[in-house]
C-alpha positions as CSV (number, residue, x, y, z in Angstrom):
1,M,93.9,93.4,80.0
2,S,92.4,90.4,78.3
3,K,89.7,88.1,79.6
4,L,90.2,85.3,82.2
5,L,91.6,82.4,80.1
6,I,91.4,78.6,80.8
7,T,94.5,76.8,79.8
8,A,95.8,73.3,80.3
9,A,99.4,74.3,80.4
10,G,99.3,75.8,83.9
11,A,98.3,79.4,84.0
12,A,94.8,80.9,84.2
13,L,95.2,84.5,83.5
14,I,96.7,86.5,80.7
15,A,97.2,90.2,80.1
16,A,98.0,92.4,77.1
17,G,100.4,93.3,80.0
18,P,96.4,83.5,101.9
19,A,97.5,79.9,106.7
20,L,94.2,78.3,107.5
21,A,92.7,80.7,110.0
22,Q,91.7,79.0,113.3
23,A,89.6,81.9,114.5
24,A,87.6,84.8,113.1
25,D,90.8,86.9,113.4
26,P,93.6,84.7,112.1
27,H,96.1,87.5,113.0
28,A,95.2,87.1,116.7
29,A,95.7,83.4,116.3
30,H,99.1,84.1,114.9
31,N,100.0,86.4,117.8
32,Q,99.0,83.7,120.3
33,A,101.1,81.2,118.5
34,G,104.0,83.6,118.5
35,H,104.3,83.4,122.3
36,S,104.6,79.6,122.1
37,A,107.6,77.4,121.3
38,G,105.9,76.6,118.0
39,G,105.5,80.3,117.2
40,H,109.2,80.9,117.8
41,A,110.0,77.9,115.6
42,E,107.9,79.4,112.8
43,H,109.6,82.7,113.1
44,A,113.0,81.1,112.9
45,A,111.9,79.1,109.9
46,L,110.6,82.2,108.1
47,Q,113.8,84.1,108.9
48,A,115.8,81.2,107.5
49,A,113.8,81.3,104.3
50,I,114.3,85.1,104.0
51,D,118.1,84.5,104.5
52,A,118.1,81.5,102.1
53,P,121.1,81.4,99.7
54,T,118.7,80.6,96.8
55,R,117.4,84.2,97.0
56,T,119.0,86.6,94.5
57,A,121.0,89.5,95.8
58,A,118.8,92.0,93.9
59,N,115.7,90.6,95.7
60,K,117.3,90.6,99.1
61,A,118.3,94.3,98.6
62,R,114.6,95.2,98.5
63,D,113.7,93.6,101.9
64,N,113.9,97.0,103.6
65,W,111.0,98.2,101.3
66,R,108.9,95.0,101.1
67,H,109.2,93.8,104.7
68,P,108.7,90.0,104.1
69,M,109.0,88.9,107.7
70,E,106.4,91.4,109.0
71,T,104.1,91.0,106.0
72,L,104.0,87.2,106.0
73,A,103.6,87.1,109.8
74,F,100.7,89.6,109.5
75,F,99.0,87.3,107.0
76,G,99.6,84.4,109.4
77,V,101.4,82.2,106.9
78,K,102.5,78.9,108.6
79,P,105.1,76.4,107.3
80,N,102.5,73.7,107.0
81,D,100.1,75.7,105.0
82,T,98.9,75.3,101.4
83,V,99.5,78.7,99.9
84,V,98.5,80.1,96.6
85,E,100.5,83.0,95.2
86,L,98.7,84.9,92.4
87,W,100.8,86.4,89.7
88,P,104.2,85.9,91.3
89,G,106.0,88.1,88.7
90,G,109.7,87.5,88.8
91,G,109.3,85.3,91.9
92,W,110.3,87.8,94.6
93,Y,108.0,86.3,97.3
94,T,108.3,82.8,95.7
95,E,111.9,82.7,96.6
96,I,110.9,83.1,100.3
97,L,107.7,81.0,100.3
98,A,109.2,78.0,98.6
99,P,111.8,77.1,101.2
100,Y,109.5,78.2,104.0
101,L,106.9,75.7,102.9
102,A,109.2,73.0,101.5
103,Q,109.1,70.6,104.5
104,R,105.5,70.6,105.6
105,G,103.5,72.9,103.3
106,S,102.9,73.4,99.6
107,L,102.9,76.3,97.3
108,Y,100.9,76.9,94.1
109,V,102.0,79.8,91.9
110,V,99.6,81.1,89.4
111,P,101.3,83.3,86.7
112,P,99.9,84.9,83.7
113,T,100.6,82.9,80.6
114,G,103.5,83.8,78.3
115,R,106.9,85.1,79.5
116,Y,105.9,85.3,83.1
117,E,104.9,81.6,83.2
118,E,108.1,80.7,81.4
119,G,110.1,82.8,83.8
120,I,108.7,81.2,87.0
121,R,109.1,77.7,85.5
122,K,112.8,78.5,84.9
123,K,113.2,79.8,88.5
124,I,111.6,76.6,89.9
125,A,114.0,74.5,87.7
126,T,117.1,76.2,89.2
127,D,116.8,74.3,92.6
128,A,114.8,71.1,92.8
129,K,115.1,71.0,96.6
130,A,114.1,74.6,97.4
131,Y,111.2,74.5,95.0
132,A,110.1,70.9,95.6
133,K,106.7,71.8,96.9
134,V,106.0,74.4,94.2
135,Q,103.4,73.7,91.5
136,V,102.6,76.0,88.6
137,A,98.8,76.0,88.5
138,T,95.6,77.8,87.6
139,I,92.7,79.0,89.7
140,T,90.2,78.4,86.9
141,P,88.0,75.4,87.4
142,G,87.9,72.5,85.0
143,T,91.5,72.3,84.0
144,D,94.1,69.6,84.7
145,T,96.1,72.0,86.8
146,S,93.2,73.7,88.6
147,I,93.6,74.3,92.3
148,P,90.8,72.3,94.1
149,A,88.0,74.3,95.7
150,G,88.4,74.8,99.4
151,S,92.0,73.5,99.5
152,A,94.1,76.5,100.3
153,D,94.9,78.1,103.6
154,V,96.2,81.3,102.3
155,V,96.0,83.2,99.0
156,L,98.5,85.9,98.5
157,T,98.9,88.6,95.9
158,F,101.5,91.4,95.9
159,R,101.1,94.5,93.9
160,N,98.9,92.9,91.2
161,I,95.3,94.1,91.6
162,H,96.0,97.3,89.6
163,N,96.9,95.0,86.7
164,W,93.6,93.1,87.0
165,A,91.6,96.4,87.1
166,M,93.3,98.1,84.2
167,G,92.4,97.9,80.5
168,D,89.3,97.4,78.5
169,A,88.5,93.9,79.9
170,P,89.3,94.0,83.7
171,I,89.5,90.6,85.4
172,A,89.7,91.7,89.0
173,D,86.2,90.5,89.8
174,A,86.8,87.1,88.3
175,V,90.1,86.6,90.0
176,M,88.6,87.5,93.4
177,K,85.8,85.0,92.9
178,E,88.3,82.2,92.1
179,A,90.5,83.2,95.1
180,Y,87.4,82.8,97.2
181,R,86.7,79.4,95.7
182,V,90.1,77.8,96.3
183,L,90.3,79.0,99.9
184,K,89.1,76.9,102.9
185,P,86.4,78.5,105.1
186,G,88.3,80.7,107.5
187,G,91.2,81.0,105.0
188,V,93.0,84.3,104.4
189,L,93.4,86.5,101.3
190,G,96.5,88.7,101.8
191,V,96.8,91.7,99.6
192,V,99.6,94.2,99.2
193,E,99.0,97.0,96.7
194,H,100.2,100.4,95.7
195,R,97.9,102.9,97.5
196,L,96.1,105.8,95.9
197,P,94.8,108.4,98.3
198,E,91.0,108.2,98.7
199,A,90.5,111.8,97.6
200,R,92.0,111.2,94.2
201,D,90.0,110.7,91.0
202,A,89.3,107.0,90.6
203,A,90.2,107.3,87.0
204,A,93.9,107.2,88.1
205,E,93.4,103.6,88.9
206,K,93.2,102.8,85.3
207,S,96.7,104.0,84.4
208,S,98.8,104.9,87.5
209,G,99.4,101.5,89.0
210,Y,97.8,102.8,92.3
211,M,94.5,101.6,93.8
212,K,92.3,103.1,96.5
213,V,91.8,100.9,99.6
214,S,88.1,101.4,99.1
215,S,88.3,99.9,95.6
216,V,90.3,96.9,96.7
217,R,87.8,96.3,99.6
218,R,84.9,96.6,97.2
219,L,86.4,94.0,94.9
220,A,87.2,91.5,97.7
221,E,83.9,92.0,99.6
222,A,81.9,91.6,96.4
223,A,83.4,88.1,96.1
224,G,82.4,87.3,99.7
225,F,85.5,88.2,101.7
226,Q,85.4,90.1,105.0
227,L,88.2,92.6,105.9
228,A,89.9,91.3,109.1
229,E,92.7,93.8,109.5
230,E,94.8,96.4,107.9
231,S,98.5,97.2,108.5
232,E,100.9,100.0,107.7
233,I,103.8,97.6,107.4
234,N,104.4,98.6,103.8
235,A,103.5,102.3,104.0
236,N,105.8,105.0,102.7
237,P,104.6,108.6,103.6
238,K,107.1,110.1,101.2
239,D,105.2,108.7,98.2
240,T,102.6,111.2,96.9
241,A,101.3,108.8,94.3
242,D,101.2,111.5,91.6
243,H,104.3,110.8,89.5
244,P,104.7,111.4,85.7
245,K,104.8,107.7,84.8
246,G,102.7,106.4,87.7
247,V,104.1,104.0,90.2
248,W,106.7,102.9,87.7
249,T,108.4,106.3,88.1
250,L,109.7,105.1,91.5
251,P,112.2,102.4,92.3
252,P,112.8,99.7,91.4
253,T,111.6,100.5,87.9
254,L,112.7,104.1,87.6
255,T,111.1,104.4,84.2
256,M,112.1,108.1,83.9
257,G,115.7,107.0,83.5
258,D,118.1,109.7,84.6
259,A,115.4,112.4,84.8
260,D,115.0,113.4,88.5
261,R,116.4,110.0,89.3
262,A,117.9,111.1,92.7
263,K,114.5,112.6,93.6
264,Y,112.7,109.4,93.0
265,Q,115.3,107.3,94.7
266,A,115.0,109.5,97.7
267,I,111.3,108.8,97.8
268,G,111.9,105.1,97.6
269,E,109.4,102.4,96.7
270,S,105.7,103.0,96.7
271,D,103.3,103.6,99.5
272,R,101.4,100.3,99.9
273,M,98.2,99.1,101.6
274,T,98.5,95.7,103.4
275,L,95.0,94.2,103.8
276,K,94.0,90.8,105.3
277,F,90.7,89.4,104.2
278,V,89.0,86.3,105.5
279,K,86.6,83.8,103.8
280,P,83.8,83.5,106.4
281,R,83.3,80.1,108.1
282,A,80.1,78.3,107.1
């Protein structure tokens, strides 16, 4: 990994490779809302976004593994939120968040520079209506496209922290601090990450694509976050997290090619932690 980089073009991070909470437990607030007419409307709006025709068939095919309805509900994302998605990759969650937030909310996507930034910009350009509230931005202060401090209700990142922790110049600490900076007090940091069993050697975090829950907690708590809740929404007990080519051995990457392909397809996508952190209120 390279160092955190300030750019004027739109992305803050490069590699050689988050609803405003109304209570200390924003998930409880979400559950309360879920029993109201507003909560039902939010659920319907999110389902409509998940079913949106602008989503690719390949991405929809992975809903059974990535559980977007349950995951975004757990994080308490509301349709009027300002949301930051860190490192959106190919835009799997962006395809859902963009239409969900299009009417009353807003979405910042923060990709690494290079092909990932180019890719997300091309995706946004494919549908001006669906992606009308999406801005490509940076979380690094002092740039023209920097996300203002204390402006976001939710910061989300899906299966990225291992990238930030790998390499000779890990950037995980810096990213966590900037995520904390852009969130409102009471705001949520939502994390999904490939899960390494706690008993394993921590050295595996540098190459396997898996992270221990304790390591992710340490990074977030060092930046000032408090763990509010954990969920097993994205767990997969079939995943032993000890594959020849790390997490990339499993679907959807299947980096081993035809070697033991049926075995890894039977396991399915990785076992993942789902953690909700909160920026404390002043």
